[in-house]
C-alpha positions as CSV (number, residue, x, y, z in Angstrom):
1,X,-3.8,19.3,14.8
2,X,-3.3,16.0,16.7
3,X,0.3,16.8,17.5
4,X,-0.8,20.2,18.8
5,X,-3.4,18.6,21.0
6,X,-0.9,16.2,22.5
7,X,1.5,19.1,23.2
8,X,-1.4,21.0,25.0
9,X,-2.1,18.0,27.2
10,X,1.5,17.6,28.1
11,X,1.7,21.3,28.8
12,X,-1.3,21.1,31.1
13,X,0.3,18.2,33.0
14,X,3.5,20.1,33.4
15,X,1.6,23.1,34.8
16,X,0.2,21.1,37.6
17,X,1.6,21.8,41.1
18,X,4.2,19.4,42.3
19,X,2.0,18.0,45.1
20,X,-0.6,16.9,42.5
21,X,2.1,15.4,40.3
22,X,3.4,13.4,43.3
23,X,-0.1,12.3,44.3
24,X,-0.8,11.1,40.8
25,X,2.5,9.4,40.6
26,X,2.0,7.6,44.0
27,X,-1.5,6.6,43.0
28,X,-0.3,5.2,39.7
29,X,2.5,3.1,41.3
30,X,0.4,1.9,44.2
31,X,-3.3,1.6,43.3
32,X,-3.0,0.5,39.7
33,X,-0.6,-2.4,40.5
34,X,-2.8,-3.3,43.4
35,X,-5.9,-3.4,41.2
36,X,-4.0,-5.4,38.6
37,X,-2.7,-7.8,41.2
38,X,-6.2,-8.2,42.6
39,X,-7.6,-9.0,39.1
40,X,-4.8,-11.4,38.4
41,X,-5.3,-13.2,41.8
42,X,-9.1,-13.4,41.2
43,X,-8.6,-14.8,37.7
44,X,-5.9,-17.2,38.9
45,X,-7.9,-18.4,41.9
46,X,-11.0,-18.8,39.8
47,X,-9.2,-21.0,37.3
48,X,-7.2,-22.9,39.9
49,X,-10.2,-23.6,42.1
50,X,-12.2,-24.8,39.1
51,X,-9.3,-27.0,38.0
52,X,-8.6,-28.4,41.4
53,X,-12.3,-29.0,42.1
54,X,-12.7,-30.9,38.8
55,X,-9.5,-32.9,39.5
56,X,-10.7,-33.9,43.0
57,X,-14.1,-34.8,41.7
58,X,-12.7,-37.0,39.0
59,X,-10.5,-38.7,41.6
60,X,-13.4,-39.3,43.9
61,X,-15.5,-40.6,41.1
62,X,-12.7,-43.0,40.2
63,X,-12.6,-44.3,43.7
64,X,-16.3,-44.8,43.9
65,X,-16.2,-46.6,40.5
66,X,-13.4,-48.8,41.9
67,X,-15.5,-49.6,45.0
68,X,-18.6,-50.4,42.9
69,X,-16.5,-52.6,40.5
70,X,-15.1,-54.5,43.5
71,X,-18.6,-55.2,44.8
72,X,-19.9,-56.3,41.4
73,X,-16.8,-58.4,40.9
74,X,-17.6,-60.2,44.1
75,X,-21.1,-60.9,42.8
76,X,-19.6,-62.3,39.6
77,X,-17.3,-64.6,41.5
78,X,-20.2,-65.8,43.6
79,X,-22.2,-66.7,40.5
80,X,-19.2,-68.7,39.2
81,X,-18.8,-70.6,42.5
82,X,-22.5,-71.4,42.4
83,X,-22.4,-72.7,38.8
84,X,-19.5,-75.0,39.6
85,X,-21.1,-76.7,42.6
86,X,-22.0,-80.4,41.9
87,X,-25.3,-80.2,43.7
88,X,-26.3,-77.1,41.7
89,X,-25.3,-79.0,38.5
90,X,-27.4,-81.9,39.5
91,X,-30.4,-79.5,40.1
92,X,-29.9,-77.9,36.7
93,X,-29.7,-81.1,34.7
94,X,-32.6,-82.8,36.6
95,X,-30.6,-85.5,38.3
96,X,-31.9,-84.4,41.7
97,X,-35.4,-85.6,40.7
98,X,-34.1,-89.2,40.3
99,X,-34.6,-91.0,43.7
100,X,-31.2,-92.8,43.3
101,X,-29.4,-89.6,42.4
102,X,-31.2,-87.6,45.1
103,X,-30.0,-90.0,47.8
104,X,-26.5,-89.8,46.2
105,X,-26.5,-86.0,46.4
106,X,-27.9,-86.0,50.0
107,X,-25.5,-85.7,52.8
108,X,-26.1,-86.8,56.4
109,X,-29.5,-88.1,55.5
110,X,-30.7,-84.6,54.5
111,X,-32.5,-84.1,51.1
112,X,-30.3,-82.8,48.2
113,X,-32.4,-79.6,47.8
114,X,-31.8,-78.8,51.5
115,X,-28.0,-79.0,50.9
116,X,-28.3,-76.6,48.0
117,X,-30.2,-74.1,50.1
118,X,-27.7,-74.5,52.8
119,X,-24.9,-73.9,50.2
120,X,-26.6,-70.7,49.0
121,X,-27.2,-69.5,52.5
122,X,-23.5,-69.6,53.1
123,X,-23.0,-66.8,50.6
124,X,-25.7,-64.5,52.1
125,X,-24.3,-65.2,55.5
126,X,-20.7,-64.3,54.6
127,X,-21.7,-61.2,52.5
128,X,-24.3,-59.1,54.2
129,X,-24.6,-56.9,51.1
130,X,-26.4,-59.7,49.3
131,X,-30.2,-59.4,49.7
132,X,-30.9,-62.8,48.1
133,X,-29.9,-65.6,45.7
134,X,-32.2,-67.6,43.4
135,X,-31.2,-70.6,41.3
136,X,-33.6,-71.4,38.4
137,X,-33.3,-74.3,36.0
138,X,-34.6,-74.4,32.4
139,X,-37.8,-76.0,33.5
140,X,-38.7,-73.0,35.7
141,X,-38.0,-74.7,39.0
142,X,-36.0,-72.6,41.5
143,X,-34.3,-72.9,44.8
144,X,-33.8,-69.9,47.1
145,X,-33.8,-69.1,50.8
146,X,-34.8,-65.5,50.6
147,X,-36.9,-65.2,47.4
148,X,-40.1,-66.7,46.0
149,X,-42.4,-66.2,43.1
150,X,-46.1,-65.3,42.8
151,X,-48.4,-68.2,42.3
152,X,-49.0,-69.2,38.7
153,X,-45.8,-67.5,37.5
154,X,-43.4,-69.2,35.2
155,X,-39.9,-67.9,36.0
156,X,-38.5,-68.7,32.6
157,X,-40.8,-66.1,31.1
158,X,-39.4,-63.3,33.2
159,X,-37.4,-60.6,31.4
160,X,-34.4,-61.0,33.6
161,X,-34.2,-64.7,32.8
162,X,-34.4,-64.1,29.1
163,X,-31.7,-61.4,29.3
164,X,-29.4,-63.8,31.2
165,X,-30.1,-66.6,28.6
166,X,-29.3,-64.2,25.8
167,X,-25.9,-63.3,27.3
168,X,-24.8,-66.9,27.0
169,X,-23.1,-67.2,30.4
170,X,-21.8,-63.6,30.6
171,X,-22.4,-61.9,33.9
172,X,-24.9,-59.0,33.6
173,X,-26.3,-56.3,35.9
174,X,-30.0,-55.8,35.4
175,X,-30.5,-52.8,37.7
176,X,-33.5,-52.2,39.8
177,X,-35.9,-55.2,39.5
178,X,-39.0,-53.2,38.5
179,X,-42.1,-55.3,37.5
180,X,-40.7,-58.8,38.1
181,X,-42.7,-61.6,39.7
182,X,-40.0,-62.6,42.2
183,X,-40.6,-61.4,45.8
184,X,-38.4,-61.3,48.8
185,X,-39.2,-62.5,52.3
186,X,-37.6,-59.4,53.8
187,X,-39.9,-57.3,51.5
188,X,-37.2,-55.1,50.0
189,X,-38.6,-52.4,47.8
190,X,-37.6,-52.5,44.2
191,X,-35.6,-49.3,44.5
192,X,-33.6,-50.8,47.4
193,X,-31.9,-53.6,45.5
194,X,-30.0,-54.1,42.3
195,X,-30.2,-57.4,40.4
196,X,-27.5,-59.2,38.6
197,X,-27.9,-62.4,36.6
198,X,-25.8,-65.1,34.9
199,X,-26.8,-68.0,32.8
200,X,-25.2,-71.4,33.4
201,X,-24.2,-73.0,30.1
202,X,-23.6,-76.7,29.4
203,X,-19.9,-76.6,28.1
204,X,-20.5,-79.4,25.7
205,X,-23.8,-78.5,24.1
206,X,-23.7,-74.7,24.9
207,X,-27.4,-75.0,26.0
208,X,-28.6,-72.8,28.8
209,X,-29.2,-75.1,31.9
210,X,-30.4,-72.4,34.2
211,X,-29.8,-68.9,35.6
212,X,-28.4,-67.5,38.9
213,X,-30.2,-64.4,40.1
214,X,-28.4,-62.3,42.8
215,X,-29.9,-59.2,44.5
216,X,-27.5,-56.6,45.9
217,X,-28.6,-54.3,48.6
218,X,-28.5,-50.6,47.4
219,X,-27.1,-49.5,50.7
220,X,-23.7,-50.8,49.5
221,X,-23.8,-48.3,46.6
222,X,-25.4,-45.6,48.7
223,X,-22.8,-45.8,51.4
224,X,-20.0,-45.6,48.8
225,X,-21.5,-42.5,47.0
226,X,-23.0,-40.9,50.1
227,X,-19.7,-40.6,51.8
228,X,-18.5,-38.2,49.1
229,X,-19.5,-34.6,49.5
230,X,-19.1,-32.1,46.7
231,X,-19.4,-28.6,48.1
232,X,-22.5,-27.7,50.0
233,X,-25.2,-29.2,47.9
234,X,-23.3,-31.1,45.2
235,X,-23.6,-34.9,45.2
236,X,-22.8,-38.1,43.4
237,X,-25.3,-40.2,41.5
238,X,-25.0,-43.6,39.7
239,X,-26.8,-44.2,36.5
240,X,-26.9,-47.4,34.5
241,X,-26.4,-47.7,30.7
242,X,-30.0,-47.0,29.9
243,X,-30.0,-43.8,31.9
244,X,-31.9,-45.2,34.8
245,X,-30.9,-43.9,38.3
246,X,-29.2,-46.6,40.2
247,X,-28.5,-44.3,43.1
248,X,-29.5,-40.8,43.9
249,X,-29.8,-38.8,47.2
250,X,-33.1,-38.2,48.8
251,X,-33.7,-34.8,47.1
252,X,-31.7,-34.8,43.9
253,X,-31.5,-31.8,41.7
254,X,-31.7,-34.0,38.6
255,X,-34.4,-36.7,38.8
256,X,-34.0,-37.8,35.2
257,X,-31.0,-37.9,32.9
258,X,-31.4,-36.2,29.6
259,X,-30.9,-38.5,26.6
260,X,-27.6,-38.2,24.9
261,X,-25.9,-36.6,27.9
262,X,-23.0,-39.0,28.0
263,X,-21.3,-39.0,24.7
264,X,-18.0,-40.3,26.0
265,X,-16.8,-42.6,28.7
266,X,-15.7,-39.5,30.8
267,X,-15.9,-35.8,30.6
268,X,-17.2,-32.5,32.0
269,X,-20.4,-30.9,30.7
270,X,-23.0,-28.5,31.8
271,X,-26.7,-28.0,31.5
272,X,-29.7,-26.2,32.9
273,X,-32.3,-28.2,35.0
274,X,-35.3,-26.5,36.6
275,X,-33.8,-23.1,36.0
276,X,-30.5,-24.0,37.7
277,X,-27.2,-24.2,35.8
278,X,-25.4,-27.4,36.7
279,X,-21.9,-28.6,36.0
280,X,-21.6,-32.4,35.5
281,X,-18.5,-34.4,35.8
282,X,-18.9,-38.1,34.9
283,X,-17.0,-41.3,34.3
284,X,-18.4,-44.6,33.0
285,X,-17.1,-47.9,34.4
286,X,-16.2,-50.3,31.5
287,X,-16.8,-53.3,33.9
288,X,-20.2,-52.5,35.3
289,X,-21.5,-50.2,32.5
290,X,-22.6,-47.7,35.2
291,X,-21.8,-44.0,35.1
292,X,-20.9,-42.2,38.3
293,X,-21.7,-38.5,37.9
294,X,-20.9,-35.5,40.1
295,X,-23.5,-32.8,40.1
296,X,-22.5,-29.2,41.0
297,X,-24.7,-26.1,41.1
298,X,-22.7,-23.5,39.2
299,X,-23.7,-20.8,41.7
300,X,-21.8,-22.7,44.5
301,X,-18.5,-22.6,42.6
302,X,-19.2,-19.0,41.6
303,X,-20.0,-18.1,45.2
304,X,-16.7,-19.5,46.4
305,X,-14.8,-17.6,43.8
306,X,-16.9,-14.5,44.6
307,X,-16.0,-14.8,48.2
308,X,-12.3,-15.0,47.4
309,X,-12.7,-12.1,45.0
310,X,-14.5,-10.1,47.6
311,X,-11.6,-10.7,50.1
312,X,-9.1,-9.7,47.4
313,X,-11.1,-6.6,46.5
314,X,-11.3,-5.7,50.2
315,X,-7.6,-6.1,50.6
316,X,-6.9,-4.0,47.5
317,X,-9.3,-1.3,48.7
318,X,-7.5,-1.1,52.1
319,X,-4.2,-1.0,50.3
320,X,-5.5,1.8,48.0
321,X,-6.8,3.8,51.0
322,X,-3.5,3.4,52.8
323,X,-1.6,4.3,49.6
324,X,-3.7,7.4,49.1
325,X,-3.3,8.6,52.6
326,X,0.5,7.9,52.5
327,X,0.7,9.7,49.1
328,X,-1.2,12.7,50.3
329,X,1.1,13.0,53.4
330,X,4.3,12.4,51.4
331,X,3.3,14.8,48.7
332,X,2.4,17.5,51.3
333,X,5.7,16.9,53.2
334,X,7.7,17.3,49.9
335,X,5.7,20.1,48.2
336,X,5.3,22.3,51.3
337,X,9.0,23.2,51.7
338,X,9.4,23.4,48.0
339,X,6.5,25.9,47.9
340,X,8.1,27.9,50.7
341,X,11.4,28.0,48.8
342,X,9.5,29.0,45.7
343,X,8.0,31.9,47.7
344,X,11.4,33.0,48.9
345,X,12.7,32.9,45.3
346,X,9.7,35.0,44.1
347,X,10.6,37.7,46.8
348,X,14.2,37.5,45.7
349,X,13.1,38.0,42.1
350,X,11.2,41.1,43.1
351,X,14.5,42.6,44.4
352,X,14.5,41.6,48.1
353,X,17.9,40.0,48.4
354,X,17.8,40.0,52.2
355,X,15.3,37.1,52.3
356,X,16.8,33.8,53.6
357,X,15.7,30.2,54.0
358,X,15.7,29.2,57.7
359,X,15.1,25.5,57.5
360,X,16.9,22.8,59.5
361,X,16.3,20.0,57.0
362,X,19.2,17.8,55.9
363,X,17.6,16.4,52.8
364,X,17.7,17.7,49.2
365,X,15.3,20.5,50.1
366,X,17.5,21.7,52.9
367,X,20.5,21.5,50.6
368,X,18.6,23.5,48.0
369,X,17.7,26.1,50.6
370,X,21.3,26.5,51.8
371,X,22.4,26.8,48.2
372,X,19.7,29.4,47.7
373,X,21.1,31.4,50.6
374,X,24.6,31.1,49.2
375,X,23.4,32.2,45.8
376,X,21.8,35.3,47.3
377,X,24.9,36.2,49.2
378,X,27.0,35.7,46.0
379,X,24.6,37.9,44.0
380,X,24.9,40.6,46.7
381,X,28.7,40.4,46.4
382,X,28.6,40.4,42.6
383,X,26.3,43.5,42.7
384,X,28.8,45.3,45.0
385,X,31.6,44.2,42.7
386,X,29.7,45.4,39.6
387,X,29.1,48.8,41.2
388,X,32.8,49.0,42.0
389,X,33.7,48.1,38.4
390,X,31.2,50.6,37.1
391,X,32.9,53.3,39.1
392,X,36.3,52.2,38.0
393,X,35.1,52.1,34.3
394,X,33.9,55.7,34.6
395,X,37.2,56.7,36.0
396,X,39.1,54.9,33.3
397,X,36.9,56.6,30.6
398,X,37.7,59.9,32.2
399,X,41.4,59.1,32.1
400,X,41.1,57.8,28.5
401,X,39.5,61.1,27.5
402,X,42.3,63.0,29.1
403,X,44.9,60.7,27.3
404,X,43.3,61.5,23.9
405,X,44.6,65.0,24.2
406,X,48.2,63.8,23.7
407,X,47.6,61.9,20.4
408,X,45.8,65.0,19.0
409,X,48.7,67.2,20.1
410,X,51.0,64.7,18.3
411,X,48.9,64.8,15.1
412,X,48.9,68.6,15.1
413,X,52.7,68.7,15.8
414,X,53.5,66.2,12.9
415,X,51.1,68.2,10.6
416,X,53.0,71.4,11.5
417,X,56.4,69.7,10.7
418,X,54.9,68.3,7.4
419,X,53.9,71.8,6.2
420,X,57.2,73.3,7.3
421,X,59.1,70.7,5.3
422,X,57.1,71.4,2.2
423,X,57.6,75.2,2.6
424,X,61.4,74.5,2.7
425,X,61.1,72.2,-0.3
426,X,62.1,69.0,1.6
427,X,59.5,66.8,0.0
428,X,61.1,63.5,1.2
429,X,60.9,64.7,4.8
430,X,57.4,65.9,4.3
431,X,56.3,62.5,2.9
432,X,57.9,60.7,5.8
433,X,56.2,62.9,8.4
434,X,52.9,62.6,6.6
435,X,53.2,58.8,6.6
436,X,54.1,58.8,10.3
437,X,51.1,60.9,11.0
438,X,48.8,58.5,9.2
439,X,50.5,55.6,10.9
440,X,49.6,57.0,14.4
441,X,46.1,58.0,13.4
442,X,45.2,54.7,11.8
443,X,46.9,52.7,14.6
444,X,44.9,54.4,17.3
445,X,41.6,54.2,15.3
446,X,39.7,56.0,18.0
447,X,40.1,52.9,20.3
448,X,38.2,50.5,18.1
449,X,39.4,46.9,17.7
450,X,38.0,46.4,14.2
451,X,38.9,48.7,11.3
452,X,37.9,48.6,7.6
453,X,40.3,46.6,5.4
454,X,41.0,49.8,3.4
455,X,42.2,51.5,6.6
456,X,44.4,48.5,7.5
457,X,46.0,48.6,4.0
458,X,46.4,52.3,4.1
459,X,48.2,51.8,7.5
460,X,50.5,49.3,5.8
461,X,51.3,51.7,2.9
462,X,52.3,54.4,5.4
463,X,54.4,51.9,7.3
464,X,56.1,50.6,4.1
465,X,56.8,54.2,2.9
466,X,58.6,55.0,6.1
467,X,60.6,51.7,5.8
468,X,61.5,52.5,2.2
469,X,63.0,55.8,3.3
470,X,65.1,53.9,5.8
471,X,66.2,51.1,3.4
472,X,66.3,53.2,0.3
473,X,66.2,51.0,-2.8
474,X,66.6,47.7,-0.9
475,X,62.8,47.4,-0.2
476,X,60.0,47.2,-2.8
477,X,56.4,46.2,-2.1
478,X,53.1,45.6,-3.9
479,X,49.5,45.2,-2.6
480,X,46.8,43.3,-4.5
481,X,43.2,43.3,-3.2
482,X,39.8,42.7,-4.8
483,X,37.8,46.0,-4.8
484,X,34.7,44.5,-3.1
485,X,36.7,43.5,-0.1
486,X,37.7,47.1,0.9
487,X,34.5,47.5,3.0
488,X,35.1,44.4,5.1
489,X,36.3,44.7,8.7
490,X,39.4,43.1,10.2
491,X,41.3,43.3,13.5
492,X,43.5,46.4,13.5
493,X,47.3,46.1,13.4
494,X,46.8,42.7,11.8
495,X,49.5,43.0,9.1
496,X,52.0,45.4,10.6
497,X,53.8,42.8,12.9
498,X,53.9,40.3,10.0
499,X,55.4,42.9,7.6
500,X,57.8,44.0,10.2
501,X,59.1,40.5,10.7
502,X,59.4,40.1,6.9
503,X,61.5,43.3,6.7
504,X,63.7,42.7,9.8
505,X,64.2,38.9,9.5
506,X,63.8,38.4,5.8
507,X,64.6,41.4,3.5
508,X,67.3,42.9,5.9
509,X,69.1,39.5,6.0
510,X,69.1,39.2,2.2
511,X,71.8,40.4,-0.1
512,X,70.5,42.9,-2.6
513,X,67.0,44.4,-2.9
514,X,63.9,42.5,-1.7
515,X,60.2,42.5,-2.4
516,X,57.2,42.2,-0.1
517,X,53.8,41.5,-1.6
518,X,50.4,41.7,0.2
519,X,47.5,39.8,-1.3
520,X,43.9,39.8,0.0
521,X,41.3,37.4,-1.4
522,X,38.1,35.7,-0.2
523,X,38.4,32.0,-0.2
524,X,36.0,29.2,1.1
525,X,33.9,31.8,2.9
526,X,36.9,33.3,4.8
527,X,39.1,36.3,4.2
528,X,42.7,35.3,3.5
529,X,45.5,37.9,3.8
530,X,48.9,36.7,2.5
531,X,52.2,38.4,3.2
532,X,55.0,37.0,0.9
533,X,58.7,38.0,1.0
534,X,61.7,36.8,-0.9
535,X,64.1,37.3,2.1
536,X,66.4,35.0,3.9
537,X,63.7,32.6,5.1
538,X,63.6,30.6,8.4
539,X,65.6,27.6,9.3
540,X,63.6,24.3,9.7
541,X,64.3,24.1,13.4
542,X,63.0,27.6,14.1
543,X,60.1,27.1,11.8
544,X,59.0,23.9,13.6
545,X,59.2,25.7,17.0
546,X,57.3,28.7,15.7
547,X,54.5,26.4,14.3
548,X,54.2,24.6,17.6
549,X,53.9,27.9,19.5
550,X,51.3,29.2,17.0
551,X,49.3,26.0,17.4
552,X,49.4,26.2,21.2
553,X,48.1,29.8,21.3
554,X,44.6,29.8,22.6
555,X,44.7,26.1,23.8
556,X,46.3,26.5,27.3
557,X,46.3,28.9,30.1
558,X,50.0,29.7,29.8
559,X,49.7,31.2,26.3
560,X,50.3,34.8,27.5
561,X,53.6,33.8,29.1
562,X,54.6,31.9,26.0
563,X,53.8,34.9,23.8
564,X,56.1,37.2,25.8
565,X,59.0,34.7,25.5
566,X,61.3,35.4,22.5
567,X,61.9,32.9,19.8
568,X,65.3,31.1,20.3
569,X,68.1,32.4,18.1
570,X,67.0,36.0,17.8
571,X,65.9,38.4,20.6
572,X,62.3,39.3,20.2
573,X,61.7,37.4,17.0
574,X,58.3,35.9,16.7
575,X,56.6,38.0,19.4
576,X,54.6,40.1,16.9
577,X,53.1,37.2,15.0
578,X,52.3,35.3,18.2
579,X,50.5,38.3,19.4
580,X,48.5,38.5,16.2
581,X,47.7,34.7,16.5
582,X,46.5,35.3,20.1
583,X,44.3,38.2,19.2
584,X,42.6,36.3,16.3
585,X,42.1,33.0,18.4
586,X,40.8,34.9,21.4
587,X,38.4,36.9,19.2
588,X,37.2,34.2,16.7
589,X,38.6,30.9,17.9
590,X,39.8,28.1,15.7
591,X,40.3,27.5,12.8
592,X,41.2,31.1,12.3
593,X,44.8,32.3,12.7
594,X,48.1,32.3,11.0
595,X,49.8,29.7,8.8
596,X,53.6,30.0,8.0
597,X,55.5,28.3,5.3
598,X,59.2,29.1,4.7
599,X,62.3,27.8,3.0
600,X,65.8,28.9,3.9
601,X,67.1,31.3,1.2
602,X,63.8,31.3,-0.7
603,X,61.6,33.5,1.5
604,X,58.6,33.2,3.8
605,X,54.8,33.1,3.2
606,X,52.5,34.1,6.1
607,X,48.7,33.6,5.5
608,X,46.2,35.1,7.9
609,X,42.7,33.4,7.9
610,X,40.1,35.9,9.1
611,X,36.3,35.6,9.1
612,X,34.3,37.8,6.8
613,X,33.0,40.7,8.9
614,X,30.6,43.2,7.4
615,X,30.4,45.6,10.4
616,X,32.5,46.7,13.3
617,X,30.6,44.6,15.8
618,X,31.9,41.0,15.9
619,X,29.3,38.2,16.5
620,X,30.9,37.2,19.8
């Protein structure tokens, strides 16, 4: 049932007019590839845009981290320089309180504390990004040009001091200085600076002698991150190790960082904040411990891809429309002349052979139209020729009917001679005349090419009887045939030329009496008629030539001329069997025909292979 359904669908497609087939074909080869190309381009652009955006963002984040690390590294170097200064060392170990030592550390008559302040001011002057520097010893005393503490505050109790002391001389970034008792003369807000600390350790006793506090202006970080734009609303933000925002734009999409968001030092993740799906690309600096993060609204990336996709779809739509228009026009230009030619053929089929194609095209349609005109002209000529041949055939039949009068007259005359011989007692003459009469009657066979095997054998008996009268006791014959084969049909005059050759070129050339045997059997689905004689035989040279000519019969156009040429060595020898070979090959083709075997002085065997025919109408 399924196969039948597929055949029906195929049949319906084949029944479509050619213009629809062409349109469908053009649409398939133009629109489908265009759509496929558009989808492929959209998918490729989406993937490449996302990859390139992520790569660029990662590179930008790396550059921002490098800039921040450079600034923080400068702060670290400043804290080292401050800790190595002799005046700072004197302040930290309390030597500056000794009047003798104080005079020793003073320069130009200025107090030692003044020199330290002047030393610290040099750093803030050279680096405008530094908001202030405070030097605190372990007693809680401090020196600073820009910062001071609230009254009654012990600096060593501050959280940032304790953190610095716990780090044992390792530089540490605290972040925004929320809730500390240290104030600034410039009155910076806590969110406008970032603090870094470092404890100064006695190298011998490993005791904390004091802490250096440095405030870095946030504008350094802001300028570095603000210069980076990520799409239309994307931005960079900097977060410390505890998740606190170090820097964020004025109106950030994410005001807080979800806990556990950064599971690795770098990566790409996504999340939903305030109903907006965000893509986050981040990298953590191993030096500062800060994480720089790029924040992207997903709809921006999708909008860019949608815009590209829209352009591709528009292009594909235009291509499809142009393709459809071109396909309709091309299909019409091809199918219209074909339809006209089909109309002309339909009229010619109805019998109007005067119709003609009058196109001036030079393409295949024009060639087909001119061939159609030639075909109609040839058909008209063939019809005229057929009518002429029909008239000639009727005339030939009339002449044949008239010619049949002569054979009937011959039969009647021979019959009269036969009865006259019997009335005179000449039985041998009567028998010869009777055999001759049968020979003519069976040879003509009312014009039929096929005769029953029994008639062919009866014809041979009549012929052999006549030949026995001629050669007296020199000729003997025998015929063996299976009874069920008598009703089969064979070509007429099939055996007579072979037997004639056996008599004239075999028995006649022999000394003493000879014998001819005819055997008919059915073998391997074919009818085999064998004529065997014990005559003089054929020389090897003549036998080879005869076999070559028999094999060539029916294979070349010159076979008729070759049949008419006599065999070398004897005038007319071989013509009869070549004629039989030609008749069999022309009627039934190969492998039917004659096979000859002969030995000089031992006789000749001729086998005729003939198809089994049960009626007088051959298959071909």
